[in-house]
C-alpha positions as CSV (number, residue, x, y, z in Angstrom):
1,E,89.5,126.1,98.9
2,V,92.3,127.0,96.5
3,H,95.2,124.7,97.1
4,L,98.8,124.9,95.2
5,V,101.5,122.8,96.0
6,E,104.8,122.9,93.8
7,S,107.0,119.9,93.9
8,G,110.4,119.2,91.9
9,G,113.0,121.4,92.9
10,G,116.5,120.6,93.6
11,L,120.0,120.8,92.9
12,V,121.1,120.7,89.3
13,Q,124.3,121.9,87.0
14,P,124.3,123.8,84.3
15,G,123.1,122.3,81.3
16,G,120.8,119.9,83.2
17,S,117.1,119.6,83.2
18,L,114.2,119.5,86.0
19,T,110.8,119.1,85.5
20,L,108.5,121.3,88.6
21,S,105.0,120.2,89.9
22,C,101.8,122.0,90.8
23,A,99.4,120.3,92.0
24,A,95.8,121.5,92.3
25,S,92.9,120.8,94.1
26,G,89.5,122.8,95.4
27,Y,88.9,124.7,92.0
28,P,87.7,123.3,89.0
29,F,91.1,122.9,87.2
30,S,90.4,123.2,83.5
31,S,88.5,126.9,84.4
32,Y,91.7,128.3,85.6
33,S,95.1,130.3,84.0
34,L,97.9,128.9,86.1
35,T,100.8,130.5,86.1
36,W,105.1,129.9,87.1
37,V,106.4,133.1,88.8
38,R,110.4,132.9,90.1
39,Q,112.2,134.7,92.5
40,A,116.0,135.2,93.1
41,T,117.1,135.4,96.3
42,G,117.3,139.4,97.0
43,K,115.3,139.9,93.6
44,G,111.4,140.9,92.8
45,L,109.1,138.3,91.5
46,E,109.8,137.2,88.1
47,W,107.0,135.9,85.4
48,V,108.4,132.5,83.8
49,S,105.1,131.2,82.3
50,T,101.4,130.8,82.0
51,V,98.9,128.8,80.9
52,F,95.4,129.6,79.8
53,R,92.0,127.8,80.5
54,D,91.8,127.5,77.1
55,G,94.9,125.7,76.7
56,R,97.0,128.5,75.4
57,T,100.8,128.6,76.6
58,A,102.9,131.7,77.0
59,Y,106.4,132.4,78.3
60,G,108.9,135.1,79.9
61,D,112.0,136.1,77.4
62,S,114.2,134.5,79.3
63,V,112.8,131.0,79.2
64,K,111.2,131.0,75.9
65,G,113.0,127.6,74.3
66,R,114.2,126.4,77.2
67,F,111.0,125.6,79.4
68,T,108.0,123.8,78.5
69,V,104.4,124.3,80.8
70,T,101.4,121.4,79.9
71,Q,99.0,120.7,81.8
72,D,97.1,117.2,82.9
73,N,93.6,117.9,83.8
74,D,92.9,114.2,85.1
75,Q,95.6,114.5,87.2
76,N,94.4,118.6,88.0
77,T,98.5,119.2,87.2
78,V,100.5,121.3,86.0
79,Y,104.2,120.8,85.0
80,L,107.5,123.4,83.7
81,Q,109.7,121.1,82.0
82,M,113.2,123.0,82.5
83,N,116.1,122.1,80.2
84,S,119.6,124.2,79.5
85,L,119.4,125.3,83.3
86,E,122.1,128.0,83.8
87,P,122.9,129.3,86.4
88,E,120.9,132.6,86.3
89,D,117.5,130.5,86.7
90,T,118.2,129.5,90.3
91,A,115.6,131.2,92.4
92,M,112.1,129.7,94.6
93,Y,109.4,128.9,91.4
94,Y,105.9,129.8,92.9
95,C,102.8,128.6,91.2
96,A,99.6,130.7,90.9
97,A,95.9,130.0,89.8
98,A,93.1,132.7,88.9
99,Y,90.0,132.7,87.3
100,F,89.7,134.7,84.8
101,A,85.9,135.4,82.6
102,D,87.9,136.9,78.8
103,S,90.2,135.4,77.6
104,G,93.1,137.9,77.8
105,W,96.5,137.7,78.4
106,H,96.6,137.3,82.2
107,T,100.4,137.3,82.9
108,R,101.1,139.8,85.8
109,W,101.8,137.8,89.2
110,N,100.0,140.3,91.0
111,E,96.2,139.2,88.7
112,Y,96.8,135.8,90.8
113,S,95.5,135.5,93.6
114,H,96.1,131.6,94.7
115,W,99.6,130.6,95.4
116,G,101.5,127.4,96.3
117,Q,104.3,127.3,98.8
118,G,107.2,127.6,96.3
119,T,109.9,124.9,95.2
120,Q,114.1,125.7,95.5
121,V,115.9,125.4,91.8
122,T,119.9,125.6,92.0
123,V,121.5,125.3,89.0
124,S,125.4,125.3,90.1
125,S,128.2,123.2,89.7
């Protein structure tokens, strides 16, 4: 059974940094793509970033240049380093995983079938 656990959220001041972690288990970690999605209160899901199984990465326009996604295959963990945080980054952050047989650009959150419980990030002074 695929199991994803996010951690690292919290309260940070504007301009600050946080690193989120997504610990994965129950599947061949390096064979899956993993994506980060966020949801602000009262808003829909927003794609943030994806690391594909072949190591490629992708970022949403709102976080490009500020966020960096990396993965540690030894620890079965994906990290989301978030810098220059803005109040607009306040949201619940989820990681989600899926296997894709092709090497397409799978960034739509509804393509991902396995989800964690989320971790809250609040950016406020």
